VMD Tcl script that draws the C-alpha trace (Angstrom):
set ca {
  {-26.09 -61.46 -40.83}
  {-24.27 -58.78 -38.79}
  {-25.76 -55.88 -40.73}
  {-22.39 -54.35 -41.69}
  {-19.74 -54.72 -44.38}
  {-16.04 -53.95 -43.95}
  {-13.55 -52.30 -46.29}
  {-12.10 -55.65 -47.42}
  {-15.54 -56.91 -48.49}
  {-16.21 -53.66 -50.32}
  {-12.96 -53.90 -52.26}
  {-13.68 -57.52 -53.19}
  {-17.07 -56.54 -54.62}
  {-15.53 -53.57 -56.44}
  {-12.90 -55.83 -58.01}
  {-15.49 -58.43 -59.06}
  {-17.74 -55.77 -60.56}
  {-14.82 -54.29 -62.52}
  {-13.80 -57.72 -63.84}
  {-17.40 -58.46 -64.84}
  {-18.02 -55.10 -66.48}
  {-20.84 -54.45 -63.99}
  {-21.97 -50.82 -63.82}
  {-24.99 -51.13 -61.53}
  {-26.12 -53.16 -58.53}
  {-29.64 -54.27 -57.70}
  {-29.85 -53.96 -53.93}
  {-32.67 -56.47 -53.40}
  {-34.90 -57.82 -50.66}
  {-38.35 -59.41 -50.52}
  {-41.40 -58.74 -48.41}
  {-43.83 -61.35 -47.04}
  {-45.24 -62.29 -50.44}
  {-41.78 -62.81 -51.94}
  {-42.06 -59.79 -54.25}
  {-38.54 -58.70 -55.25}
  {-37.94 -55.10 -54.23}
  {-34.80 -53.28 -55.34}
  {-32.92 -50.05 -55.88}
  {-30.58 -49.66 -58.83}
  {-27.29 -48.39 -57.42}
  {-24.38 -47.27 -59.64}
  {-20.98 -48.75 -58.85}
  {-19.76 -45.22 -58.11}
  {-21.99 -45.33 -55.00}
  {-20.80 -48.80 -53.87}
  {-19.12 -47.60 -50.66}
  {-22.31 -46.03 -49.33}
  {-24.41 -49.02 -50.34}
  {-22.16 -51.55 -48.63}
  {-21.60 -49.47 -45.48}
  {-24.93 -47.75 -44.91}
  {-27.32 -49.79 -47.07}
  {-30.03 -48.75 -49.51}
  {-32.89 -46.80 -47.95}
  {-36.52 -47.82 -48.35}
  {-39.87 -46.73 -46.96}
  {-40.74 -50.22 -45.75}
  {-44.50 -49.68 -45.52}
  {-44.62 -48.93 -49.27}
  {-42.93 -52.22 -50.22}
  {-45.45 -54.64 -48.73}
  {-46.15 -56.42 -45.43}
  {-43.00 -55.59 -43.47}
  {-44.39 -54.49 -40.13}
  {-44.20 -50.79 -40.96}
  {-46.59 -47.87 -41.44}
  {-46.04 -44.34 -42.81}
  {-44.75 -43.17 -39.41}
  {-42.02 -45.82 -39.27}
  {-38.30 -45.05 -39.67}
  {-36.58 -45.84 -42.95}
  {-35.50 -49.39 -43.61}
  {-31.84 -49.69 -44.65}
  {-31.11 -52.82 -46.69}
  {-27.54 -54.07 -46.16}
  {-26.16 -56.23 -49.01}
  {-24.83 -59.72 -48.34}
  {-21.54 -59.80 -50.32}
  {-21.77 -63.58 -50.69}
  {-24.94 -63.19 -52.76}
  {-23.28 -61.08 -55.49}
  {-24.51 -62.41 -58.84}
  {-23.95 -60.92 -62.27}
  {-27.17 -61.12 -64.29}
  {-26.36 -62.78 -67.66}
  {-29.54 -61.44 -69.25}
  {-28.43 -57.90 -68.27}
  {-24.66 -58.28 -67.88}
  {-23.91 -54.71 -66.81}
  {-26.05 -55.34 -63.69}
  {-25.35 -57.55 -60.68}
  {-27.76 -58.37 -57.86}
  {-27.06 -58.60 -54.16}
  {-29.66 -59.85 -51.70}
  {-29.97 -57.60 -48.68}
  {-30.83 -57.93 -45.00}
  {-33.11 -55.03 -44.03}
  {-32.29 -53.11 -40.85}
  {-34.14 -50.41 -38.91}
  {-32.21 -48.03 -36.67}
  {-29.15 -50.25 -36.82}
  {-30.89 -53.55 -35.98}
  {-31.83 -56.39 -38.28}
  {-35.54 -56.06 -39.00}
  {-37.44 -59.14 -37.70}
  {-40.28 -58.75 -40.24}
  {-37.88 -59.27 -43.18}
  {-38.13 -62.84 -44.54}
  {-34.41 -63.16 -45.30}
  {-33.58 -62.06 -41.76}
  {-36.03 -64.65 -40.41}
  {-34.36 -67.48 -42.34}
  {-30.89 -66.19 -41.47}
  {-31.63 -66.29 -37.77}
  {-33.15 -69.76 -38.06}
  {-30.03 -71.02 -39.83}
  {-27.76 -69.37 -37.27}
  {-29.64 -71.20 -34.51}
  {-29.30 -74.43 -36.49}
  {-25.53 -73.87 -36.72}
  {-25.30 -73.97 -32.91}
  {-26.36 -77.63 -33.23}
  {-23.54 -78.16 -35.75}
  {-26.16 -78.64 -38.45}
  {-26.66 -77.24 -41.95}
  {-29.89 -77.40 -43.94}
  {-29.50 -78.04 -47.67}
  {-32.38 -77.63 -50.09}
  {-33.31 -77.86 -53.73}
  {-36.52 -76.69 -55.37}
  {-38.62 -77.59 -58.39}
  {-39.93 -74.25 -59.60}
  {-42.87 -74.63 -61.99}
  {-44.22 -71.73 -64.03}
  {-46.59 -71.04 -66.92}
  {-45.97 -69.00 -70.07}
  {-49.15 -67.19 -71.08}
  {-50.54 -64.46 -73.31}
  {-52.97 -61.86 -72.04}
  {-56.01 -60.89 -74.08}
  {-57.39 -57.36 -74.35}
  {-60.12 -58.20 -71.83}
  {-57.51 -59.21 -69.22}
  {-58.04 -62.96 -69.46}
  {-55.11 -65.25 -70.17}
  {-54.41 -68.10 -72.55}
  {-51.48 -70.45 -73.05}
  {-48.79 -68.53 -74.96}
  {-48.05 -71.44 -77.31}
  {-51.25 -71.81 -79.31}
  {-50.10 -75.24 -80.51}
  {-49.73 -76.57 -76.96}
  {-53.11 -78.33 -76.93}
  {-52.31 -82.00 -76.36}
  {-54.53 -83.76 -73.85}
  {-51.43 -85.06 -72.03}
  {-48.65 -82.53 -72.71}
  {-46.28 -83.57 -69.89}
  {-42.75 -84.18 -71.23}
  {-43.98 -83.48 -74.77}
  {-40.92 -83.15 -77.02}
  {-42.82 -81.03 -79.58}
  {-43.88 -78.50 -76.96}
  {-40.37 -78.50 -75.57}
  {-38.93 -77.89 -79.03}
  {-41.23 -74.94 -79.76}
  {-39.93 -73.25 -76.59}
  {-36.25 -74.07 -77.17}
  {-35.16 -70.42 -77.58}
  {-36.61 -69.57 -74.15}
  {-35.57 -72.75 -72.36}
  {-32.03 -72.86 -73.68}
  {-31.48 -69.19 -72.88}
  {-32.64 -69.77 -69.29}
  {-30.41 -72.85 -69.02}
  {-27.35 -70.95 -70.24}
  {-28.09 -68.12 -67.83}
  {-28.31 -70.51 -64.88}
  {-24.99 -72.09 -65.80}
  {-23.40 -68.67 -66.25}
  {-24.45 -67.85 -62.68}
  {-22.89 -71.11 -61.47}
  {-26.11 -72.83 -60.47}
  {-25.65 -76.08 -62.41}
  {-28.78 -76.49 -64.53}
  {-29.43 -80.20 -65.02}
  {-32.94 -80.53 -66.49}
  {-35.56 -78.53 -68.38}
  {-38.97 -80.01 -69.12}
  {-42.51 -79.43 -70.23}
  {-44.68 -80.04 -67.21}
  {-48.18 -81.49 -66.82}
  {-50.19 -78.49 -68.03}
  {-50.21 -76.79 -71.40}
  {-47.74 -73.92 -71.31}
  {-46.14 -75.14 -68.06}
  {-42.40 -75.66 -67.60}
  {-39.87 -76.57 -64.94}
  {-36.13 -75.90 -64.98}
  {-33.90 -77.39 -62.30}
  {-30.59 -76.45 -60.75}
  {-28.32 -78.05 -58.16}
  {-29.15 -78.00 -54.47}
  {-27.23 -75.82 -52.00}
  {-27.54 -74.49 -48.48}
  {-31.03 -73.18 -47.78}
  {-30.13 -69.48 -47.93}
  {-28.37 -69.83 -51.28}
  {-31.29 -71.78 -52.74}
  {-33.78 -69.16 -51.52}
  {-31.69 -66.32 -52.96}
  {-31.45 -68.15 -56.28}
  {-35.17 -68.81 -56.47}
  {-35.89 -65.09 -56.11}
  {-33.49 -64.36 -58.97}
  {-34.90 -67.25 -61.02}
  {-38.41 -65.80 -60.81}
  {-37.11 -62.35 -61.79}
  {-35.22 -63.86 -64.73}
  {-38.23 -65.82 -66.00}
  {-40.53 -62.78 -65.81}
  {-37.96 -60.58 -67.57}
  {-37.24 -63.02 -70.38}
  {-40.91 -63.75 -70.98}
  {-41.62 -60.03 -71.23}
  {-38.84 -59.59 -73.78}
  {-40.45 -62.32 -75.87}
  {-43.87 -60.65 -75.72}
  {-45.26 -63.18 -73.21}
  {-46.23 -63.21 -69.57}
  {-44.78 -65.67 -67.07}
  {-46.58 -66.66 -63.90}
  {-45.73 -68.80 -60.90}
  {-49.35 -68.43 -59.72}
  {-50.47 -71.70 -58.10}
  {-53.58 -72.11 -60.27}
  {-53.67 -69.76 -63.27}
  {-56.18 -71.96 -65.15}
  {-59.10 -73.74 -63.48}
  {-58.86 -76.68 -65.92}
  {-55.08 -77.19 -65.85}
  {-52.49 -78.42 -63.38}
  {-51.16 -75.67 -61.11}
  {-47.63 -74.51 -60.34}
  {-45.90 -76.20 -57.44}
  {-42.67 -75.58 -55.55}
  {-41.54 -78.98 -54.32}
  {-38.69 -78.71 -51.81}
  {-35.97 -81.34 -51.36}
  {-34.53 -81.15 -47.86}
  {-31.64 -82.75 -45.98}
  {-29.52 -82.00 -42.91}
  {-25.72 -82.15 -42.85}
  {-23.03 -81.71 -40.21}
  {-21.63 -78.20 -40.06}
  {-18.02 -79.11 -39.41}
  {-17.48 -82.18 -41.63}
  {-20.24 -81.73 -44.25}
  {-21.56 -85.24 -43.60}
  {-25.03 -86.09 -44.90}
  {-27.29 -87.08 -41.99}
  {-30.41 -88.29 -43.79}
  {-29.08 -91.53 -45.37}
  {-29.77 -94.55 -43.16}
  {-26.34 -96.10 -42.96}
  {-26.55 -99.45 -41.16}
  {-29.98 -98.87 -39.58}
  {-33.34 -98.14 -41.14}
  {-36.41 -98.40 -38.94}
  {-38.94 -97.73 -41.70}
  {-37.41 -99.27 -44.81}
  {-37.04 -96.30 -47.15}
  {-33.31 -95.84 -46.72}
  {-33.44 -92.87 -44.37}
  {-31.92 -92.29 -40.94}
  {-33.93 -92.01 -37.74}
  {-33.23 -88.26 -37.79}
  {-34.77 -87.97 -41.27}
  {-37.90 -89.88 -40.26}
  {-38.30 -87.72 -37.17}
  {-37.85 -84.58 -39.28}
  {-40.58 -85.81 -41.63}
  {-42.83 -86.60 -38.66}
  {-42.51 -83.02 -37.46}
  {-43.57 -81.73 -40.87}
  {-46.60 -84.03 -40.83}
  {-47.55 -83.00 -37.29}
  {-47.52 -79.29 -38.12}
  {-48.83 -79.53 -41.69}
  {-52.22 -77.87 -40.98}
  {-50.34 -74.70 -39.94}
  {-47.27 -75.07 -42.15}
  {-49.51 -74.97 -45.23}
  {-50.32 -71.34 -44.40}
  {-46.67 -70.48 -45.13}
  {-46.05 -72.92 -47.98}
  {-49.38 -72.20 -49.75}
  {-49.85 -68.54 -48.83}
  {-52.54 -67.05 -51.09}
  {-56.22 -67.58 -51.80}
  {-55.43 -69.08 -55.18}
  {-53.22 -71.75 -53.55}
  {-56.25 -73.66 -52.32}
  {-57.71 -73.90 -55.81}
  {-54.65 -75.95 -56.77}
  {-54.97 -78.41 -53.89}
  {-57.38 -81.30 -54.16}
  {-57.88 -84.89 -55.14}
  {-57.94 -86.28 -58.64}
  {-56.07 -88.44 -61.11}
  {-52.65 -86.95 -61.99}
  {-53.45 -85.97 -65.56}
  {-53.44 -82.52 -67.09}
  {-56.34 -80.54 -65.69}
  {-56.22 -82.24 -62.29}
  {-53.55 -81.87 -59.62}
  {-50.15 -82.96 -58.38}
  {-50.78 -81.08 -55.13}
  {-51.19 -83.01 -51.87}
  {-54.54 -82.93 -50.13}
  {-53.38 -84.97 -47.13}
  {-50.50 -84.82 -44.64}
  {-49.05 -88.22 -45.52}
  {-45.57 -89.72 -45.83}
  {-44.17 -92.57 -47.88}
  {-41.81 -93.71 -50.60}
  {-41.81 -92.85 -54.28}
  {-45.50 -91.90 -54.26}
  {-46.58 -88.53 -55.63}
  {-50.06 -88.52 -54.06}
  {-48.81 -87.52 -50.61}
  {-47.21 -84.55 -48.90}
  {-43.77 -86.07 -48.26}
  {-42.12 -88.35 -50.78}
  {-38.77 -90.14 -50.53}
  {-37.35 -90.02 -54.06}
  {-33.86 -91.24 -53.02}
  {-32.45 -92.45 -49.69}
  {-30.62 -89.17 -49.05}
  {-33.39 -86.60 -48.73}
  {-37.11 -85.98 -48.41}
  {-39.25 -84.18 -50.96}
  {-41.87 -81.93 -49.37}
  {-44.55 -81.48 -52.03}
  {-46.61 -78.99 -50.04}
  {-45.34 -75.66 -51.38}
  {-46.60 -73.83 -54.45}
  {-45.41 -71.09 -56.76}
  {-46.58 -68.31 -54.42}
  {-44.41 -69.46 -51.50}
  {-41.78 -67.13 -50.11}
  {-38.74 -69.44 -49.98}
  {-37.15 -67.74 -46.96}
  {-40.29 -68.16 -44.88}
  {-41.05 -71.63 -46.23}
  {-37.59 -72.98 -45.41}
  {-37.60 -71.38 -41.94}
  {-41.04 -72.84 -41.23}
  {-40.13 -76.31 -42.52}
  {-36.95 -76.28 -40.47}
  {-38.86 -75.40 -37.28}
  {-41.36 -78.20 -37.84}
  {-38.68 -80.74 -38.70}
  {-36.55 -79.89 -35.66}
  {-39.60 -80.24 -33.44}
  {-39.95 -83.76 -34.80}
  {-36.29 -84.50 -34.01}
  {-36.35 -82.90 -30.55}
  {-39.47 -84.81 -29.56}
  {-38.46 -88.04 -31.31}
  {-41.70 -88.12 -33.27}
  {-42.73 -91.32 -35.04}
  {-43.61 -90.88 -38.71}
  {-45.46 -94.20 -38.71}
  {-45.80 -96.70 -41.52}
  {-45.16 -95.31 -45.01}
  {-48.24 -94.75 -47.11}
  {-48.27 -96.86 -50.28}
  {-51.84 -96.17 -51.41}
  {-52.93 -93.88 -54.22}
  {-54.52 -91.24 -52.02}
  {-56.22 -89.65 -55.01}
  {-58.47 -92.71 -55.33}
  {-59.42 -93.17 -51.65}
  {-62.57 -91.70 -50.17}
  {-62.32 -89.15 -47.38}
  {-63.61 -91.76 -44.94}
  {-60.92 -94.24 -46.00}
  {-58.22 -91.62 -45.58}
  {-59.49 -90.66 -42.13}
  {-59.65 -94.32 -41.09}
  {-55.91 -94.55 -41.78}
  {-55.26 -91.63 -39.41}
  {-54.19 -89.29 -42.20}
  {-54.99 -85.61 -41.70}
  {-56.70 -83.66 -44.47}
  {-55.05 -80.32 -45.24}
  {-57.05 -77.09 -44.76}
  {-59.47 -76.22 -47.59}
  {-58.92 -72.45 -47.64}
  {-56.36 -69.80 -46.76}
  {-58.55 -68.70 -43.86}
  {-58.45 -72.17 -42.28}
  {-54.68 -72.32 -42.75}
  {-54.18 -68.85 -41.28}
  {-56.18 -69.77 -38.18}
  {-53.95 -72.82 -37.71}
  {-50.81 -70.77 -38.27}
  {-51.87 -68.25 -35.64}
  {-52.02 -70.89 -32.90}
  {-49.00 -73.08 -33.75}
  {-46.37 -72.43 -31.07}
  {-43.56 -74.22 -32.91}
  {-43.97 -71.96 -35.94}
  {-44.27 -68.96 -33.63}
  {-40.83 -69.78 -32.24}
  {-39.37 -70.82 -35.59}
  {-40.32 -67.63 -37.45}
  {-39.20 -65.44 -34.58}
  {-40.42 -62.53 -32.51}
  {-41.19 -59.00 -33.68}
  {-41.93 -55.87 -31.62}
  {-45.63 -56.77 -31.83}
  {-45.37 -60.51 -31.09}
  {-44.59 -63.65 -33.09}
  {-44.11 -63.10 -36.82}
  {-46.35 -66.11 -37.46}
  {-49.30 -64.28 -35.91}
  {-48.54 -61.15 -37.90}
  {-48.46 -63.25 -41.07}
  {-51.67 -65.03 -40.08}
  {-53.46 -61.71 -39.70}
  {-52.21 -60.47 -43.08}
  {-53.52 -63.69 -44.61}
  {-56.88 -63.44 -42.84}
  {-57.26 -59.92 -44.26}
  {-56.23 -61.20 -47.70}
  {-58.83 -63.93 -47.58}
  {-61.60 -61.59 -46.45}
  {-60.76 -59.03 -49.16}
  {-61.14 -61.81 -51.74}
  {-64.27 -63.18 -50.06}
  {-66.03 -59.81 -50.24}
  {-65.52 -59.46 -53.99}
  {-68.41 -60.56 -56.21}
  {-67.01 -62.76 -58.97}
  {-68.24 -63.34 -62.50}
  {-68.93 -67.00 -61.62}
  {-71.25 -65.90 -58.81}
  {-73.17 -63.68 -61.20}
  {-73.46 -66.55 -63.69}
  {-74.62 -69.01 -61.04}
  {-76.94 -66.93 -58.89}
  {-78.27 -63.99 -60.91}
  {-81.53 -65.64 -61.96}
  {-81.57 -68.62 -59.58}
  {-83.69 -67.05 -56.85}
}
mol new
graphics top color blue
foreach p $ca { graphics top sphere $p radius 0.5 }
foreach p [lrange $ca 0 end-1] q [lrange $ca 1 end] { graphics top cylinder $p $q radius 0.2 }
display resetview
């Protein structure tokens, strides 16, 4: 994260590219929404790319704190992120840290996470994460509407369906082989709860590596679906009558010097789920800041159409509606699947992983620093309790819309500190304003459902 690359690093990349037969480099970064932005750079121009970076007009890429009068943004590649793309083997990707006038740009999500992880390292701590990235394969009709790409995928309960899995074997096996070729360690591929919905898993790693890989995973899925004549979407709720796409995050802290896992309980366990006091405090911080954290983890209008309460069958939801914690219980925000980590079920397919991990880290560390008490684990099926029953247990209901979440994000001081300062103030407030504007733009559109409901009612 120093914004420069030396001659030794350049030669190492040149040698790797030559050995791999790579002719071009994607110099990549993401903006607030997680959209992958890139320039295709020939290997013959590697020296300039590694030394000076790839130039971009930042305002044209997305929300990056720039306008047309702003200086160019120069994206400096991180050599450690070099990855040959198996689906396009003459191309490798490198994730970049954007700079402006020689300084790392504080509006860039990867820079935000990098700084958060550097601060964590001063505590001799490392954050490791894994993600469950769900997506849908769809076809698009001439009128712009979408349908499930596999016309035979019509079972009432398609989750884990072997027939649906088999029909998509060419796609799923190709993705699996690509992940293994990139060294990610694919260990499962399954048909998820909705028709046309899939999840493919790879091994956990440090938070930056996992975030970088998720960005490439999304690019890979979109590219391969297009080649097969389909569309892929990670949209949180592409169909109103089907389960949406989540991004569950598995989180743990480790020592920086000895690589010791700090979330297993060892000889003491105050709550009974096999976790350490540090892990429970981390979870408590996430619960305490959930009403604001959701604005980062569920960052678009469509996110809040996925969240809700209902039985976990296809057409309902696996998304949490309440900021609750407990054991192996999928109706709450934080689940403990094994006594070595926590699963934060808040995020969805629209989440920017760099921002989400930085925000979750800030909330969790606040729980540790203030020795927060996570309380008794929830064992109830929250989907079956009334709102009054949930409130009586002291469980907070998550915000119902992006606007509510953005207002919470704008006033949360822990997230303001955790996401860092920009020349115009905390990044969290900049993001909150972008999200307010996004909500209002959606709110001012007249939808087809409004016409159907109200046209002749009055």
